[in-house]
NUTIVO-218861 format. One line per 10 residues: number of its first residue (from 1); their letters; for each residue x, y, z of C-alpha. Coordinates in nm, 4 decimals. Each point is the difference from the previous one (the first is absolute). Layout:
BEGIN
NUM = A = X Y Z  ...
end
This chain:
BEGIN
1 = MTAPRRGFLK = -4.5785 -0.3139 -2.2565  0.2699 -0.1045 -0.2432  0.2059 -0.1881 0.2601  -0.2525 -0.2817 0.0626  -0.0591 -0.0386 -0.3731  0.3746 -0.0280 -0.0694  0.0405 -0.2534 0.2791  -0.2851 -0.2044 -0.1447  0.1550 0.0107 -0.3483  0.3381 -0.1046 0.1390
11 = ALAVAPIVPG = -0.1652 -0.2918 0.1781  -0.1687 -0.1018 -0.3256  0.3340 0.0116 -0.1819  0.1562 -0.2369 0.2548  -0.2994 -0.2348 0.0265  0.0917 -0.2279 -0.2966  0.3538 -0.0426 0.1333  -0.0876 -0.0921 0.3591  -0.1508 -0.3489 -0.0589  0.3000 -0.1060 -0.2086
21 = ALARQTPPPA = 0.2431 0.1268 0.2612  -0.1824 -0.1818 0.2780  -0.0096 -0.3226 -0.1985  0.3763 0.0090 -0.0558  0.0718 0.0286 0.3721  -0.1285 -0.3503 0.0746  0.2609 -0.2649 -0.0786  -0.0891 -0.2420 -0.2768  -0.0909 -0.3512 0.1131  0.2824 -0.2498 -0.0174
31 = VATPAAQPAG = -0.0474 -0.2368 -0.2895  0.1774 -0.3320 0.0182  0.1473 -0.0659 -0.3428  0.2408 -0.2807 -0.0705  0.3302 0.1714 -0.0660  0.3163 -0.1550 -0.1291  0.2685 -0.0614 0.2549  0.2830 0.2532 -0.0094  0.2876 -0.1221 -0.2089  0.2677 0.1447 0.2248
41 = PTGDGVAEAL = 0.0810 0.3059 0.2060  -0.1432 0.2284 -0.2688  -0.3094 -0.2155 -0.0436  -0.0723 0.1041 -0.3564  0.1928 -0.2580 -0.2022  0.1961 0.2597 -0.1953  0.3290 -0.1494 0.1164  -0.1045 -0.3399 -0.1344  -0.1042 0.1526 -0.3331  0.3320 0.1819 -0.0310
51 = AEAVKRQFGA = 0.1873 -0.3169 0.0961  -0.1925 -0.1872 -0.2687  0.1034 0.2638 -0.2556  0.3643 -0.0418 0.1070  -0.0379 -0.3770 -0.0283  -0.1399 0.0260 -0.3528  0.2717 0.2356 -0.1158  0.3042 -0.1337 0.1861  -0.1140 -0.3501 0.1033  0.2552 -0.1706 -0.2204
61 = HLDALELEEV = 0.2815 0.1715 0.1924  -0.1381 -0.0401 0.3552  -0.0677 -0.3074 0.2101  -0.2922 -0.0411 0.2421  0.1964 0.1287 0.3008  0.1039 0.3161 -0.1845  -0.3568 0.0612 -0.1185  -0.1262 -0.0315 0.3577  0.2660 0.2496 0.1124  -0.1133 0.2416 -0.2726
71 = RKEIERNRSA = -0.3621 -0.0306 0.1196  0.1040 0.0655 0.3613  0.2046 0.3032 -0.1039  -0.2954 0.1398 -0.1955  -0.2213 -0.0415 0.3090  0.2611 0.1719 0.2186  0.0268 0.2914 -0.2422  -0.3789 0.0392 -0.0210  -0.0416 -0.0052 0.3783  0.2849 0.2513 0.0404
81 = SARLRASARM = -0.1593 0.2319 -0.2545  -0.3370 -0.0295 0.1785  0.1671 0.0918 0.3312  0.1718 0.2958 -0.1640  -0.3250 0.1249 -0.1532  -0.1788 -0.0357 0.3336  0.2706 0.1829 0.1947  0.0290 0.2897 -0.2439  -0.3612 0.0964 -0.0609  -0.0222 0.3219 -0.1958
91 = SNADDPVGRF = -0.2878 0.2383 -0.0431  -0.0545 0.2723 -0.2548  0.1802 0.2470 0.2266  0.3139 -0.2179 0.0037  0.1179 0.1055 -0.3426  0.3721 -0.0132 -0.0680  0.1512 0.3443 -0.0187  0.0633 0.1003 -0.3574  0.1383 0.3463 0.0493  0.0535 0.2002 -0.3153
101 = EARPPVARRQ = 0.2069 0.3149 -0.0001  0.0699 0.1944 -0.3169  0.3447 0.1542 -0.0027  0.1504 0.2089 -0.2768  0.3057 -0.1481 -0.1689  0.3322 0.0938 0.1544  0.2043 0.2351 -0.2157  0.3520 -0.1259 -0.0624  0.2926 0.2356 0.0087  0.2128 0.0223 -0.3089
111 = P = 0.3755 0.0148 0.0855
end
């Protein structure tokens, strides 16, 4: 008679989890929120913020064309780094090999 009782207790243990799991399976309704237009290929405006920092620090030495080239280069670098991160996804199992091997010191011969 212990098997049905254990099955009942297991079902009771899972019961609080089931409604939450079922609720998460339905996709959330799409909410239309006014979002800012993407600033460029990255869409987050970081390139513009970095370009503004360059302008504040080195603006006296750069003209408008050079500042625009700096902003474009920052955007290119950020998009290249995003592509690199996306192509080289790593998990916890993809740890770099750090092999350690203890060796005794080599004895030198005295002539």
